[in-house]
C-alpha positions as CSV (number, residue, x, y, z in Angstrom):
1,M,0.0,0.0,0.0
2,N,1.6,3.3,-1.1
3,N,1.7,6.3,1.2
4,T,-0.8,8.3,-0.9
5,F,-3.5,5.6,-0.6
6,R,-2.8,5.1,3.1
7,L,-3.2,8.8,3.7
8,L,-6.5,8.8,1.8
9,L,-7.8,5.9,3.9
10,L,-6.8,7.7,7.1
11,F,-8.5,10.9,5.9
12,L,-11.7,9.0,5.1
13,A,-11.7,7.3,8.4
14,F,-11.3,10.6,10.1
15,L,-14.3,12.0,8.3
16,V,-16.4,9.0,9.2
17,L,-15.3,9.3,12.8
18,L,-16.1,13.0,12.8
19,I,-19.6,12.5,11.5
20,T,-20.5,9.4,13.4
21,S,-19.2,10.8,16.7
22,C,-21.6,13.7,16.3
23,K,-24.4,11.4,15.6
24,Q,-23.5,9.1,18.4
25,Y,-23.2,12.1,20.7
26,E,-26.7,13.1,19.7
27,R,-28.0,9.7,20.7
28,S,-26.2,9.3,23.9
29,N,-25.8,12.8,25.4
30,Q,-28.0,15.3,23.7
31,H,-30.6,18.0,24.5
32,T,-33.7,17.9,22.5
33,T,-36.4,20.6,22.2
34,C,-39.7,20.8,20.4
35,I,-40.9,23.8,18.4
36,A,-44.5,23.7,17.1
37,F,-47.2,25.6,15.3
38,Y,-51.0,25.2,15.5
39,N,-53.9,26.9,13.8
40,L,-56.5,27.1,16.6
41,E,-59.4,27.6,14.2
42,N,-61.5,30.5,15.4
43,L,-60.6,30.7,19.1
44,F,-62.9,33.6,19.9
45,D,-64.3,34.7,23.3
46,T,-68.0,35.3,23.6
47,I,-67.8,39.1,23.8
48,N,-68.6,41.3,20.8
49,Q,-65.3,43.2,20.3
50,E,-65.8,46.7,19.0
51,G,-64.2,47.4,15.6
52,V,-64.0,43.8,14.4
53,T,-66.4,41.5,12.7
54,D,-66.9,38.8,15.3
55,E,-70.7,38.9,15.8
56,E,-71.1,35.3,14.7
57,F,-69.0,34.1,17.7
58,T,-71.3,35.6,20.3
59,P,-74.4,34.1,22.1
60,E,-76.6,36.1,19.8
61,G,-74.7,35.2,16.6
62,K,-75.7,32.5,14.1
63,K,-73.2,30.0,15.6
64,N,-74.7,30.4,19.1
65,W,-71.2,30.7,20.6
66,N,-71.5,30.7,24.4
67,S,-69.5,30.2,27.5
68,D,-69.9,26.4,27.6
69,R,-68.7,26.1,24.1
70,Y,-65.8,28.5,24.7
71,M,-64.7,26.5,27.7
72,E,-64.9,23.2,25.8
73,K,-62.9,24.7,22.9
74,L,-60.2,25.9,25.4
75,G,-60.1,22.4,26.9
76,N,-59.8,20.8,23.4
77,M,-57.0,23.1,22.4
78,A,-55.2,22.6,25.7
79,T,-55.4,18.8,25.3
80,V,-53.8,18.9,21.9
81,I,-51.1,21.4,22.9
82,S,-50.2,19.3,26.0
83,R,-49.4,16.3,23.8
84,I,-47.5,17.8,20.9
85,G,-43.9,16.6,20.8
86,V,-44.0,15.0,24.2
87,G,-41.5,12.1,24.5
88,E,-38.8,10.6,26.7
89,N,-36.4,13.4,25.7
90,T,-39.0,16.2,25.6
91,P,-41.2,15.9,28.7
92,D,-42.0,19.7,28.4
93,G,-43.5,19.2,24.9
94,A,-43.6,22.3,22.8
95,V,-41.2,24.8,24.3
96,L,-42.1,27.4,21.6
97,L,-45.5,27.3,20.0
98,G,-46.7,29.6,17.3
99,V,-50.5,29.9,17.0
100,C,-53.0,31.7,14.7
101,E,-56.7,32.3,14.4
102,L,-57.1,33.7,18.0
103,E,-59.1,36.8,18.8
104,N,-57.1,38.6,21.4
105,A,-54.7,38.4,24.4
106,G,-57.6,37.4,26.6
107,V,-58.1,34.0,24.9
108,L,-54.4,33.3,25.1
109,A,-54.4,34.0,28.8
110,D,-57.4,31.7,29.3
111,L,-55.7,29.0,27.3
112,A,-52.5,29.2,29.2
113,K,-54.2,28.9,32.6
114,T,-56.3,25.9,31.8
115,D,-55.8,23.0,34.2
116,I,-54.1,21.0,31.5
117,L,-51.5,23.6,30.6
118,K,-51.0,25.7,33.8
119,D,-48.0,23.6,34.9
120,R,-46.2,24.6,31.7
121,D,-46.2,28.2,32.8
122,Y,-46.7,29.4,29.2
123,K,-46.2,33.1,28.6
124,F,-46.9,34.7,25.2
125,V,-46.1,37.5,22.8
126,H,-49.0,39.0,21.0
127,Y,-50.0,42.1,19.1
128,D,-53.4,43.1,17.7
129,S,-53.6,42.7,14.0
130,P,-55.5,45.1,11.7
131,Y,-57.5,42.1,10.2
132,Y,-61.2,43.0,10.0
133,R,-62.2,39.7,11.6
134,G,-60.0,40.4,14.7
135,M,-57.8,37.3,14.3
136,D,-54.2,37.4,15.2
137,V,-51.0,35.3,15.5
138,A,-49.0,34.8,18.7
139,L,-46.1,32.9,20.2
140,F,-46.3,30.9,23.4
141,Y,-43.0,30.1,25.2
142,Q,-41.8,28.4,28.4
143,P,-39.7,30.9,30.3
144,K,-37.5,28.2,31.8
145,H,-36.2,27.5,28.3
146,F,-36.7,30.8,26.4
147,T,-36.0,34.4,27.2
148,V,-37.5,37.1,25.0
149,L,-35.1,39.8,23.9
150,S,-37.2,41.7,21.5
151,S,-40.5,41.5,19.5
152,A,-42.2,43.4,16.7
153,N,-45.4,43.3,14.6
154,H,-45.2,43.8,10.8
155,E,-48.3,44.6,8.9
156,L,-48.7,43.6,5.3
157,K,-49.9,46.6,3.4
158,M,-51.5,46.5,-0.1
159,P,-52.4,50.1,-0.9
160,E,-53.6,49.2,-4.4
161,I,-56.4,47.1,-2.8
162,E,-59.2,49.1,-1.2
163,N,-59.9,48.2,2.5
164,F,-57.3,45.4,2.5
165,T,-56.5,43.9,5.9
166,T,-54.8,40.7,6.9
167,R,-53.0,39.2,9.8
168,A,-49.7,40.9,10.8
169,Q,-46.5,38.9,11.0
170,L,-45.0,38.5,14.5
171,V,-41.2,38.5,15.0
172,V,-39.7,37.4,18.3
173,T,-36.0,37.1,19.1
174,G,-34.8,35.4,22.2
175,I,-32.4,33.0,23.9
176,L,-33.4,29.4,23.6
177,D,-31.3,27.3,26.0
178,K,-28.3,29.6,25.3
179,D,-28.9,29.8,21.5
180,T,-30.1,33.1,20.0
181,I,-33.1,32.4,17.7
182,S,-35.6,34.6,15.8
183,I,-39.1,33.3,15.1
184,I,-41.4,34.7,12.5
185,V,-45.0,33.6,13.0
186,N,-47.4,33.9,10.0
187,H,-50.9,33.4,8.8
188,W,-50.8,34.4,5.2
189,P,-53.9,35.5,3.2
190,S,-56.4,32.7,2.4
191,R,-57.4,31.3,-1.0
192,R,-60.8,32.8,-0.9
193,G,-61.9,33.6,-4.4
194,G,-59.6,30.9,-5.8
195,E,-56.0,29.9,-5.6
196,E,-54.9,31.8,-8.7
197,Q,-56.8,35.0,-8.0
198,S,-55.5,35.2,-4.4
199,R,-52.0,34.1,-5.2
200,P,-50.5,37.6,-5.4
201,L,-51.5,38.2,-1.7
202,R,-49.5,35.3,-0.5
203,M,-46.6,36.2,-2.7
204,A,-46.7,39.6,-1.0
205,A,-46.8,38.0,2.4
206,A,-43.8,35.8,1.5
207,D,-42.0,39.0,0.4
208,L,-42.6,40.5,3.8
209,S,-41.3,37.4,5.6
210,R,-38.3,37.5,3.3
211,S,-37.7,41.1,4.0
212,I,-37.9,40.5,7.8
213,A,-35.4,37.6,7.5
214,D,-33.0,39.7,5.4
215,S,-33.0,42.4,7.9
216,I,-32.0,39.9,10.6
217,F,-29.3,38.4,8.3
218,Q,-27.9,41.9,7.8
219,I,-27.2,42.0,11.5
220,N,-25.9,38.4,11.7
221,A,-25.2,36.4,8.5
222,D,-25.3,33.2,10.6
223,A,-28.6,34.0,12.3
224,K,-30.8,31.1,13.5
225,I,-34.2,32.0,12.0
226,I,-37.4,29.9,12.2
227,I,-40.3,30.8,9.9
228,M,-43.6,29.1,10.9
229,G,-47.3,29.4,10.2
230,D,-50.4,28.7,8.2
231,L,-49.1,29.9,4.8
232,N,-52.2,28.9,2.9
233,D,-49.9,27.5,0.2
234,D,-48.2,24.1,-0.1
235,P,-44.4,23.7,0.1
236,G,-44.1,23.6,-3.7
237,N,-46.0,26.8,-4.4
238,M,-44.2,29.8,-5.8
239,S,-44.7,32.0,-2.8
240,I,-42.6,29.6,-0.7
241,K,-40.1,28.3,-3.3
242,K,-39.4,31.6,-5.1
243,N,-40.5,34.5,-2.9
244,L,-39.5,33.1,0.4
245,G,-36.5,31.1,-1.0
246,A,-37.1,27.6,0.4
247,V,-35.4,24.4,-0.6
248,E,-36.2,20.8,0.0
249,E,-32.6,19.6,0.6
250,A,-30.6,21.3,3.4
251,S,-27.3,20.3,1.7
252,K,-28.2,22.5,-1.3
253,M,-28.9,25.7,0.6
254,N,-27.1,29.0,0.1
255,E,-26.5,31.5,2.9
256,V,-29.9,33.1,2.9
257,Q,-32.2,30.3,1.8
258,F,-34.5,28.3,4.1
259,Y,-34.7,24.6,4.5
260,N,-38.3,23.3,4.3
261,P,-38.6,19.8,5.7
262,Y,-42.3,19.7,4.9
263,E,-41.7,19.7,1.2
264,A,-40.7,16.0,1.2
265,L,-43.7,15.1,3.4
266,H,-46.1,16.9,1.0
267,V,-44.6,15.0,-2.0
268,E,-45.6,11.8,-0.1
269,G,-49.2,13.0,0.1
270,I,-49.0,14.0,3.7
271,G,-51.0,17.1,4.8
272,S,-52.2,19.2,7.7
273,L,-55.7,19.9,6.4
274,A,-58.1,18.3,3.9
275,Y,-60.4,19.9,1.3
276,R,-62.5,18.0,-1.2
277,D,-60.7,14.7,-0.5
278,F,-57.2,16.3,-1.0
279,W,-54.6,16.9,1.7
280,N,-52.9,20.3,1.7
281,L,-49.9,21.1,3.8
282,F,-50.3,24.8,4.5
283,D,-48.8,24.5,8.0
284,Q,-45.1,24.5,7.9
285,I,-41.9,25.3,9.8
286,L,-38.8,26.4,7.9
287,V,-35.3,27.0,9.3
288,S,-32.3,29.0,8.2
289,R,-29.0,27.4,7.3
290,A,-27.5,27.9,10.7
291,L,-30.1,25.4,12.1
292,T,-28.9,22.7,9.7
293,G,-25.8,20.6,9.4
294,E,-23.7,18.1,11.4
295,D,-22.1,20.5,14.0
296,C,-24.0,19.6,17.2
297,S,-22.5,22.3,19.4
298,S,-25.6,24.4,18.9
299,Y,-29.2,23.6,18.0
300,K,-29.8,21.8,14.6
301,I,-33.0,20.5,13.2
302,S,-33.5,16.8,13.6
303,D,-37.0,15.8,12.6
304,A,-40.2,17.4,11.3
305,S,-43.6,15.9,11.9
306,I,-47.4,16.4,11.8
307,F,-49.3,15.7,15.0
308,K,-52.0,13.4,13.6
309,E,-53.5,11.5,16.5
310,E,-56.7,9.5,16.0
311,F,-58.7,11.6,18.4
312,L,-58.1,14.7,16.1
313,I,-59.7,12.9,13.1
314,Q,-63.4,12.6,12.4
315,Q,-64.4,8.9,12.6
316,E,-67.8,9.0,10.8
317,G,-70.0,11.0,8.6
318,K,-69.5,13.0,5.5
319,Y,-66.1,14.2,6.6
320,K,-64.7,10.9,7.9
321,G,-61.0,11.0,7.9
322,Y,-60.7,14.8,7.9
323,P,-59.5,16.8,10.9
324,W,-62.3,17.1,13.4
325,R,-63.2,20.8,13.5
326,T,-65.3,22.9,15.9
327,Y,-68.1,23.7,13.4
328,S,-69.4,22.1,10.2
329,Y,-70.6,25.3,8.6
330,D,-72.9,26.6,11.4
331,E,-73.4,23.3,13.2
332,Y,-71.4,22.8,16.4
333,I,-69.7,19.4,16.3
334,S,-67.4,20.0,19.3
335,G,-64.1,19.1,17.6
336,Y,-60.7,20.6,17.7
337,S,-59.5,22.4,14.6
338,D,-59.6,22.0,10.8
339,H,-55.8,22.0,10.9
340,L,-53.4,19.6,12.4
341,P,-50.4,20.9,14.4
342,V,-46.9,20.6,13.0
343,Y,-43.7,20.4,15.0
344,V,-39.9,20.0,14.7
345,Y,-37.2,18.8,17.0
346,L,-34.0,20.7,17.5
347,V,-31.0,18.8,19.1
348,K,-27.6,19.8,20.4
349,Q,-24.9,18.1,22.4
350,I,-24.7,18.7,26.2
351,K,-21.4,20.2,27.2
C-alpha cells in the first residue's frame, strides 16, 4: 500500500469518525427541544369586540357561541397542545408554540391557565392585527427555556387594494437554551376567491417574511431563524419556493435560503388539512442554514412531523378521515381544529 493511498484511507476514516461521533453524541448525550405551530381555528371569546367582525361568535350570533362552548374549545386546544412533541427526551412538549386564528390576548391567557397547561407556565407574545375579523397570531413560550429579547409586529400593506386587511407577522427574538433564535409567526392570506386569483396576496406576504429575515441576516449572517405558520400555500408553491426562498434539501442551501422539511412530506401526500378529499400542507416550519448541518455544538433541526393522532380525526359522517373541527358550517360538532399541528425537534450536544 503506497503512502498516498494510506493517507487517503486515514482521511476518510477521520471524516467517518467526525460524522458518526456527532451522531453518536446526539443519541447518547443530547438535549432535544420541540418547536411547534398550531392553527387554533377561530378561538374567539363570547364578547362582541368593538371594531372587528366577530358577531357570529357571540351568544346572539348565528353560531350560538356561548361560555360552555368556549370552555370546551379551550379544553380541546389545551389537550392537543399538552401532547404535541412529548416524549422521553422532551417531557415539556412544545417549548415554543406559534398559534394563529385567535381573537385577542384574553383568549391566550385563558388557554395558558387551563388546568391541562398551567404547569407549563406558558407566557406569550401577542399584538393586535388590523385584520377585520379580529384574528391574530402569537407565540407561546416556556420561560425556563426561552427568554424574550425583542419582538415586533409587521403589517402587510397592499395600498392598491381598497380596504385590504390581513394578519400581521410577528417576530420574536430570544435566547433558547443559550442559542439566540428569531421566530417569524405567520398566517398568510387565504385562498378565498380561488388559488390563482388570491396568489399575489400570499406572494406579497412571502416577500414581507423574506424582508424581515433579510434584515436579521444583515445584523448576523449566521442567524438562526425559524419561519412558521399557516401559509395557505403548499411547500411547492411559488410563494414559498421563489419569494421566500425555500429548498427541499438542506445540503443545497445557500447563505440566505431556508430549509423546508415539509416539502418532502407533501410529496408523499401527507398534509395538515383536507379539502375536497385532497390533503394540503399549509402549516409549515422552515429554518435558516445555521439550524442545519452536522455541527451539534448548537441547535440543529433533527426531525419534522405532523401531529395526527386518531382523536383529532373525524371517525364518521361526510367528513370521515378529515381533521375534526369545531363547526361544520354553522353546526357545532365540538371538535378541535380544521388544521393539524406541525412540529420539529432541535438537538444539540450537552457540554
